[in-house]
Each structure stands twice: as C-alpha cells, then as structure tokens.
C-alpha positions in Angstrom: 306.8 192.6 103.2 303.9 190.1 102.8 300.4 191.6 102.6 301.1 194.9 104.1 303.3 192.8 107.1 306.4 191.8 107.7 307.3 188.6 108.8 309.9 187.4 110.6 310.7 183.6 110.9 312.3 181.0 113.2 313.9 177.6 110.9 314.2 174.3 113.3 314.4 171.4 112.0 310.6 170.4 112.2 309.5 173.5 113.4 309.1 176.8 112.0 307.7 180.3 114.6 306.8 182.9 111.8 305.9 186.1 114.6 303.4 188.6 112.8 303.9 192.0 113.8 300.0 193.0 113.5 297.0 190.0 114.0 297.8 186.1 115.9 301.3 184.8 115.8 301.8 181.3 113.3 303.3 178.7 114.3 304.3 176.0 111.1 305.5 172.5 112.0 306.2 169.7 109.9 304.8 165.8 111.0 306.0 162.4 109.0 303.3 159.9 109.3 305.1 156.7 109.1 304.5 153.0 110.0 306.9 151.8 112.3 307.4 148.5 115.0 307.0 149.1 118.8 305.2 146.5 121.0 303.5 148.1 123.6 302.0 145.1 125.8 305.2 143.0 124.8 304.2 141.8 121.7 305.8 143.7 118.3 303.0 144.8 116.1 303.3 147.6 113.3 302.4 150.9 114.7 301.9 154.4 113.3 304.4 156.8 114.0 304.6 160.8 114.1 307.9 162.0 113.8 309.1 158.5 115.0 306.8 159.1 118.1 304.2 156.6 119.1 301.8 158.6 120.7 302.8 160.9 118.2 304.2 164.6 120.0 302.3 166.7 121.9 300.6 169.9 120.5 301.1 173.1 122.2 299.3 176.4 121.5 298.0 179.1 122.8 294.3 180.6 121.9 294.1 182.2 119.4 297.4 180.9 117.5 297.2 180.4 113.8 298.5 176.5 114.0 299.9 175.6 110.5 301.4 171.5 110.3 302.2 170.2 107.1 301.6 166.5 107.2 303.5 164.3 104.9 301.8 160.6 104.3 304.1 158.0 104.2 301.7 155.3 104.9 300.8 153.2 102.0 297.0 154.2 102.1 294.6 157.6 102.2 295.3 159.4 106.1 293.5 162.3 107.7 294.1 163.9 111.1 291.2 165.1 112.7 291.6 167.6 116.1 289.1 166.5 118.6 287.7 169.1 120.4 288.7 172.2 118.2 285.6 174.0 116.9 287.2 175.5 114.2 285.0 178.4 113.7 283.8 178.9 110.2 286.1 176.3 109.4 285.0 172.8 108.8 287.6 172.5 105.9 290.3 172.1 108.6 287.7 169.5 110.5 290.2 166.0 109.2 287.3 163.9 108.9 285.9 162.0 105.3 282.6 164.3 105.5 284.5 167.4 104.6 288.2 166.5 103.7 289.5 164.0 100.3 292.2 161.3 102.6 295.5 162.8 102.1 296.6 160.2 99.1 299.8 158.0 100.4 303.2 159.7 99.2 302.0 163.1 98.9 301.3 166.1 101.9 298.5 168.5 102.8 299.1 171.3 105.1 296.4 172.2 107.8 295.9 175.7 108.7 293.9 176.6 112.0 293.3 178.4 114.5 291.5 177.4 117.9 289.7 181.0 118.1 288.5 181.7 121.8 289.5 178.6 123.3 291.3 176.9 125.8 291.7 173.6 127.4 292.8 170.0 127.3 292.3 168.1 123.7 293.8 165.2 121.8 294.5 164.4 117.6 294.0 161.5 115.9 293.3 159.8 112.4 290.6 159.5 111.1 290.6 157.1 108.6 289.5 153.3 108.2 290.9 151.9 112.0 294.0 153.7 111.8 293.4 154.9 114.8 293.8 151.5 116.5 297.4 151.4 115.2 298.6 155.3 117.0 298.8 158.0 115.7 296.9 160.2 118.5 298.0 162.9 120.2 298.2 165.3 123.2 296.5 168.8 121.9 296.7 172.0 124.7 295.3 175.5 124.1 296.8 177.6 126.8 295.3 181.0 127.9 296.8 183.9 126.3 298.7 185.9 129.5 296.4 188.6 129.9 293.5 186.2 130.9 293.5 185.0 134.4 293.5 181.6 135.2 291.2 180.9 138.3 294.4 178.7 140.0 298.1 179.5 140.0 300.6 178.3 137.5 301.4 174.7 138.2 304.9 174.0 138.4 305.2 172.0 134.9 302.1 170.5 132.5 301.9 167.3 131.6 300.1 165.1 129.2 298.2 161.9 130.3 297.0 159.6 127.0 295.2 156.4 128.5 293.6 154.3 126.1 292.8 150.2 125.6 294.7 148.8 123.1 294.9 145.7 120.6 298.1 143.6 119.7 296.3 142.8 116.0 297.2 145.2 113.9 294.4 148.1 112.5 294.2 146.0 109.5 293.5 142.8 111.0 290.7 144.2 113.2 289.6 145.8 110.0 288.8 142.2 108.2 287.4 141.9 111.5 284.8 144.8 111.5 284.5 144.2 107.6 283.3 140.0 107.6 280.8 140.9 110.8 282.7 140.0 113.5 282.8 142.3 116.6 286.7 142.9 117.7 285.6 141.7 122.0 287.2 143.1 125.1 290.5 144.7 124.5 294.4 143.3 125.3 295.5 145.8 127.6 295.6 149.1 128.5 298.2 151.9 127.8 299.4 155.1 129.9 301.6 157.2 127.1 302.0 154.4 125.0 303.4 152.1 127.6 302.4 148.9 129.7 303.6 149.1 133.3 304.0 146.0 135.6 303.3 146.2 139.4 306.7 145.6 140.9 308.6 145.7 137.6 311.7 148.2 136.3 309.2 151.2 135.3 310.8 153.8 134.4 309.0 157.4 135.6 306.6 158.8 133.4 307.1 162.1 135.5 308.9 163.3 138.0 308.0 166.0 140.6 309.4 168.4 143.2 307.9 167.6 147.1 305.9 170.3 147.6 305.2 171.3 144.3 302.2 171.5 141.9 301.1 169.6 138.8 299.0 169.9 136.2 298.1 166.7 134.3 296.1 166.7 131.6 293.9 163.1 130.9 292.2 162.4 127.7 291.0 159.0 126.9 292.1 158.3 123.5 291.0 155.0 123.1 288.5 153.1 121.3 285.8 151.7 123.3 286.4 151.6 127.3 285.7 153.6 129.8 289.5 154.4 132.0 289.1 155.2 135.6 292.2 157.2 136.0 293.9 157.1 140.0 297.2 157.7 141.2 298.5 156.2 144.4 298.2 158.7 147.8 297.5 161.9 146.3 294.3 163.5 145.5 293.5 165.2 141.8 292.1 168.8 141.9 289.7 169.1 138.6 290.1 172.4 137.3 289.4 172.0 133.4 287.1 169.6 131.4 287.1 169.9 127.6 287.6 173.7 127.3 285.5 174.9 130.0 287.3 175.7 133.9 285.2 173.9 136.7 284.5 174.0 140.1 287.2 173.0 142.0 286.4 169.6 143.6 288.8 166.7 144.7 288.8 163.4 143.6 290.7 160.1 144.6 289.1 158.9 141.1 287.9 159.9 137.6 286.2 157.8 135.1 287.7 159.3 131.7 284.8 158.0 129.0 286.5 157.6 125.3 286.9 160.7 123.9 286.9 163.3 127.3 289.5 164.9 128.4 290.6 166.4 132.3 292.7 168.8 133.8 293.6 168.2 137.2 296.3 169.4 139.3 298.4 167.2 141.8 300.4 168.3 144.5 303.4 166.6 145.8 302.4 166.3 149.5 302.9 163.0 150.3 306.4 161.1 151.3 309.1 161.6 148.6 309.2 158.3 146.3 307.8 157.0 143.7 303.7 156.4 143.0 301.7 154.2 140.7 299.2 155.7 138.5 296.3 152.9 137.8 294.4 153.1 134.5 291.9 150.4 134.6 288.6 149.6 132.5 285.4 150.0 133.5 282.0 148.5 132.6 283.6 145.3 131.0 283.2 141.7 132.1 286.8 141.3 133.2 289.2 144.5 134.1 292.2 145.2 132.2 294.4 147.4 133.6 298.1 149.3 134.1 300.9 151.0 135.7 302.9 154.2 135.0 305.4 155.8 137.6 304.9 159.1 138.9 308.2 159.6 141.1 309.3 162.2 143.5 312.7 164.2 142.4 315.8 162.4 144.0 313.7 159.7 145.8 314.8 156.1 144.7 312.2 154.2 146.8 309.7 152.1 144.6 306.5 152.7 144.4 303.9 150.5 147.4 302.5 147.6 145.5 299.0 148.1 147.4 297.0 149.7 144.7 293.9 152.3 145.0 290.9 150.3 144.2 288.8 151.6 141.3 284.8 151.8 142.1 282.2 149.4 141.2 279.2 150.4 139.2 277.9 153.0 137.0 275.6 154.7 139.5 279.4 155.6 141.2 280.2 157.3 138.0 276.7 159.0 137.1 277.0 160.5 140.6 280.3 161.9 139.9 279.0 163.0 136.3 276.9 164.8 138.4 279.0 167.1 140.5 280.5 168.5 137.5 280.3 172.2 137.5 281.1 175.2 135.1 282.9 177.4 137.2 280.8 180.7 136.3 283.6 183.1 138.2 286.6 182.1 136.2 287.5 183.9 132.5 287.9 181.1 129.5 289.6 182.2 126.5 288.2 185.7 126.8 287.8 187.9 130.2 284.5 187.8 130.5 283.1 184.7 133.0 281.7 181.7 131.6 278.9 182.5 133.7 278.1 185.5 131.6 276.4 183.4 129.1 272.6 182.1 130.9 272.3 178.9 128.5 269.4 178.2 130.6 267.1 181.7 129.7 267.2 180.6 126.1 264.1 179.0 124.2 264.3 175.6 122.9 263.4 175.9 118.9 263.8 171.8 118.1 264.2 168.9 120.1 266.3 166.2 118.2 266.5 162.5 119.6 269.4 160.3 118.1 268.7 156.3 119.6 271.4 154.2 119.2 270.5 151.3 117.0 272.0 147.7 116.2 271.3 145.0 113.9 272.2 142.9 111.0 272.4 144.2 107.4 272.8 141.0 105.0 274.3 139.0 107.9 276.8 141.6 109.5 276.4 144.1 112.4 275.6 147.1 111.6 275.1 150.4 114.0 273.5 153.8 113.3 271.0 156.6 114.4 267.6 156.2 114.6 267.3 153.0 111.8 270.5 154.7 109.7 273.9 153.8 109.5 275.8 156.1 107.8 278.2 155.4 105.1 280.7 157.3 103.8 280.7 158.7 100.3 283.6 158.9 97.4 282.9 162.7 97.6 282.9 164.1 100.8 279.5 165.8 101.9 281.1 169.3 102.1 282.4 169.3 98.7 279.8 168.4 97.3 277.6 170.8 99.2 280.3 173.8 98.0 279.9 173.4 94.8 275.9 172.7 94.8 276.0 168.9 94.1 274.7 167.7 97.0 271.7 166.1 95.2 273.9 163.0 93.6 275.6 162.2 96.5 273.3 162.6 99.5 269.9 163.4 100.9 269.1 165.6 103.5 267.2 164.9 106.8 266.7 161.3 105.9 265.9 160.5 110.0 263.4 162.3 112.0 263.6 164.0 114.9 262.0 161.5 116.7 262.9 158.1 116.3 260.1 155.3 115.6 259.2 153.4 118.7 260.2 150.7 117.7 263.7 150.4 115.0 263.5 146.6 113.2 265.3 147.6 110.1 268.7 149.6 109.2 269.2 151.5 106.4 272.9 152.1 105.0 273.0 155.3 103.4 274.8 158.6 104.4 273.0 160.4 107.3 272.8 164.2 107.1 270.7 166.7 108.9 269.7 170.1 108.3 269.8 172.3 111.0 269.2 176.4 110.5 271.9 178.4 111.6 271.9 179.9 115.2 269.1 177.9 116.2 268.6 176.8 119.9 268.6 173.0 119.8 268.1 170.2 122.1 270.2 167.1 121.7 269.0 163.9 123.3 270.9 160.6 123.1 268.9 158.0 123.9 270.9 154.3 124.9 268.3 151.7 124.4 271.4 148.6 124.7 273.3 147.7 128.2 276.5 148.7 127.6 278.4 152.2 127.9 278.2 154.9 124.9 280.0 158.1 124.3 279.2 160.2 121.3 281.0 163.5 120.4 280.2 166.5 118.3 282.8 168.5 116.7 282.5 172.0 115.7 280.9 173.1 119.0 280.6 172.5 122.6 277.2 172.1 124.2 276.3 172.2 127.5 275.3 168.4 129.2 272.1 169.0 131.7 270.8 165.8 131.9 271.5 162.3 132.2 269.4 159.8 133.7 268.4 156.1 133.5 265.3 155.1 132.0 263.6 156.5 128.6 263.3 160.3 127.7 260.3 162.5 127.8 259.3 166.7 127.3 258.8 165.8 131.2 262.5 165.2 131.7 263.5 168.7 131.4 262.3 169.8 135.0 265.5 168.0 136.1 268.1 169.6 133.8 271.0 171.9 135.1 270.0 175.1 133.9 272.8 177.1 135.8 276.3 175.7 135.7 276.2 172.6 133.9 280.0 172.0 132.1 280.7 172.9 128.2 281.8 170.3 126.7 281.9 168.5 123.6 281.8 164.6 124.7 278.8 162.8 126.5 278.9 159.2 128.0 275.2 157.9 127.8 275.2 154.9 130.5 273.2 151.8 129.7 269.9 151.8 129.7 269.9 155.9 129.9 269.7 159.1 128.2 271.8 162.5 128.0 270.8 165.6 126.7 272.7 168.6 125.5 271.9 172.0 125.0 273.7 174.3 122.2 273.3 177.3 119.5 274.1 176.3 116.1 276.0 179.2 115.5 278.9 177.6 113.4 278.6 177.3 109.9 280.1 174.3 108.5 279.9 170.5 107.7 280.1 168.6 111.0 280.4 165.5 112.7 278.0 163.6 115.2 279.6 160.2 116.2 280.1 157.2 118.2 283.5 157.2 120.4 283.2 153.6 120.4 285.0 153.3 117.7 284.0 149.9 116.6 280.2 151.3 116.2 281.6 154.5 114.6 283.6 152.5 111.6 280.4 150.3 111.4 277.8 153.4 110.4 277.2 154.9 114.1 278.3 158.6 113.0 276.2 161.5 111.1 276.8 164.8 109.4 275.0 168.2 110.5 274.7 170.9 108.0 274.6 173.8 109.3 274.5 176.3 106.8 274.2 180.4 106.8 272.0 181.9 103.9 274.4 185.3 103.6 277.3 182.9 102.1 279.2 185.3 103.6 283.1 185.2 105.1 281.5 186.7 108.2 280.1 183.6 108.4 282.0 180.7 107.1 285.6 180.9 105.0 285.9 179.8 101.9 287.3 176.9 100.8 291.6 176.4 101.1 293.2 176.6 97.4 295.2 173.7 98.6 292.3 171.4 99.1 292.3 168.2 97.7 289.0 167.7 95.0 287.8 164.0 94.8 285.0 161.9 93.5 282.4 164.1 91.5 284.2 167.8 91.5 287.6 166.7 91.2 289.4 168.5 88.3 286.1 171.3 88.9 287.1 175.1 88.9 286.3 176.6 92.4 282.9 178.5 92.7 282.9 181.3 93.0 284.4 182.5 96.6 282.1 184.0 99.4 282.5 188.0 100.3 281.9 190.4 103.5 
C-alpha cells in the first residue's frame, strides 16, 4: 500500500505502466539522450537521439493521464526538454525551459512528471537548451480523448504522426558559433519528413501504409527552425479536424501552410487508385524553395508514385486567407463533455492590451532580436526559482518593457525580460511584425483565441474586424510580413510562462520573454509546490526549500 492506494505495476524494458485504483493512471518512461550519427540529407552528421531514435519516440497519452519521464542526459552539456502545447496547469515547474528549470547536467538524470489536464490534441516535444533543437531530440506528442468523451468524427483506421522541418547539415555547435559571432544562419539546406529526405523517382520506403477505402488520421507538426512549410499529399484531400488541441470545422484542403511550431490533424481517406503517392513538404516565403518528399503507399501495391507533384501555393495572401478559414467547432466536446462553444470569449471585457513589436538591431556589432526594444538573456538562476525563493530582485527586474512600444525603436537593451500579469485577468496581446519576413510566436502554459491578423499597423479600431465567435483556441500564431496578429486569453494559470519566437535563431538571440502570473493566495488551489526532485542552481543552490503552499 502507498498513500492508501494499491499500485499495480507492469514493467517493460524502457517503460512502466502503473494503474492506480483511484485517480488518473500513471505511465512511466525512461529516455536515454545520446549523440549519434545519421545522414538525413546524405551527409553524416551528429544528431541527438532519444533511446537511439531520430526523431525521438512518439509520446502517446490520454487526457488527464500522469506522465512520468526519467530523462538521462548522456550528452556533454546541460539539456532540457519542453513539451510544446501542454499547458501544465498550476505546474510551470514541468515546462522545461531555462526560465523555469535548471538544465539537467551532463551525466545525470531528471524525472519530469506532468499531466495533460483537460487537454486533447496534437503536439510535440523538443530540446529547449542552447541550439539542441537543430540536432534533433524532438518527437511527436499526442493527447487522446477519454473514451467517454465523444469525438466529432469516426475512429480512424490508424493514427500517424508527421513531423516536418527544415534542416541544416552543419552541427548545432557550429551553428551556435555562427550566431555567437554575429553571423546569420541563412537558408536551410533541406527539408525532412520524420527525419528523412526523399527523392522523386528514388527507391523511397513508404513512411505510411493505408488500406483501400479506409480513413486515417495524420498529425502534421512543423518542428523546424525558421521556415513555414506547405504540406500536401498527391491526389488526396485533407480534412482538417483538429488544431493544437481544438476541434475545428471540418473543411477539405489540397494543401496546408504549417508555420513553425504549429500542429494540424487531418483525415485522409484511401479513395484513389491503389498505388503509392508522394507527400510533399516545401518551404514558403524564402527566396529559393527547398522541398522533400515521402511516400504513402496503399497496402498490397507496388506501383510507384507519379513524378508529377502537386504545386505549392504562391504568396502569403493565400496563407492569410487559409488562416481565416479556420473555425472553432462550437458543438464539439474537447477534453470535457461540455461543447467548446459554451465558453463565450467574445463577451468578456478586455482589462489590458499589450503590444509586442519584434525588434532587430546590432549590439556591439552583433545581431540581436527582442520585443519592444529589450533582448532577453537567460540567467544563471532560473527566473521562476528566483521568484519562488523571494530573491527575484537579485536576478531580474519586472516590467522592463511597457505595454505600448515606442513609435520608433532605435536601440536594443540586453537583459531578462519579465512582465507581470495579474492573475485571472482577460488580456489582449498584439504581435506587430515590422519586417518583411514571416514570424511565428508561441505562449507556454495557455491556449489563446487567435482573433485577427491583417496587414499594416494595429489600432484599437481594428477590433471591429476580430472574430469574437469561433476563433480557434491554440498556442502558436503566425504574423505575416508588415502585419499584426491579435490574441485574447484569460491568464488563469499561475506560474512563469515563456513567450517566444518560434524562429529558433531569433529566439536564441533574444526574441523571447516571460510572463509572471502570481496568485495572491499562494494556495495549492492555484499553483503546485516546487517538486522535491527539482535541480537547484545559481544563487538558490543548496538553500532549503521555502515553506510549501497549503490549501
């Protein structure tokens, strides 16, 4: 007996499943993180493997499951994993970014314990430290609906994860040296689908197999570094059914623009001639298109795919129109039995507006990026730890940026960028992109309503164009060149949460920040205590833990 609960444990080589008689089930995993050599673009290079796999293993969960992952860092430098899209309700300790956690030292291990509370959907995980994401270490993460919660489509024959990303042949350490010296990375060397690059007319092994007449779910995530990727399947329509944890109106698409950090789930029916077909992933909005193919084959067929590929769309107006076609399914239940549309976000009064303008400038002759004139720098003591130990004044200052950026930002200050946001307030955030390149931004700990995106400069009058009825609730939003995008959300998840550019070059060079959402009650009803296995570093290393919260 443990805590009054009888545990039944099933042991496997790398994972253990414990079923708890009362409460939500526990799933245990052991992940070994190592270097290895693969040749995704035909050139052998060092990559990061998880349990010997590139990409890493798919993490398959269900709403409210307890996921416990013991990560062994066998690299030669500190390492962290973050779980993009998981909200970690009341538990930013498990977010796995450098503002909340001390990295796992080389040669040691750390155990994550998180719960996708009241979430469903398609997500992914990846390394958040240094430029490790450029070496791999990423993988698919799915959260299935509980059996008692209806899903607005029939169960598919199978469920496939499709990880698409741009890729560089240089090592992550070489790319880090480039950025640290003030150089830029330039265009990617290629594009991968599930860690592989295919050739038209080549002997490509099928990545996926379908039975004639059956329907399959494909979860498509852009796990790349800087490039929007267009995804399409030769001869097949894709019915969009879910986007970053929200069921959506089910429209058919010939192709989908997937911006960096975004995930879509589509249904594909094997209703064509029984043969093989190419899946295509190609870059968008770059001077030179880079693409790759993967093969999807009908079961029992040896007929090779046609060399005539479906063409990608042209221009970003097409992509903007596609974004505007995405609608929340108001009648579907997500992780709970109540319909998504029962939450009327459009009727809530906005209490605060925060405009975040992306900033680019030279500092000491080197390129830096930021928000509102501040380029974030990580601290030796994670921000959340400094705050929890009531030592934040020794590590960072709150609110170094204003809610309204200057009309013209001519300088860039390098310092930690942390914004206080009052617990449970309904806030409007406007991302302004004054550059000619595509941007993509992500918020940890939350989903938000992406209510508007238009060319030009945002003004309060733009609110009349907001979608206040059925905008999709999601965690990543794109901002088109010389444009803005607006999101609405209630900051009801206490913790320290990262807002970042999903362009990893920009994020590494300072285009990120944190929001501190503190509950005045300091109660377990609002936020969990620091886990007892938390690594302590910086100025809090060796200190006794503060008095824990109570109910």
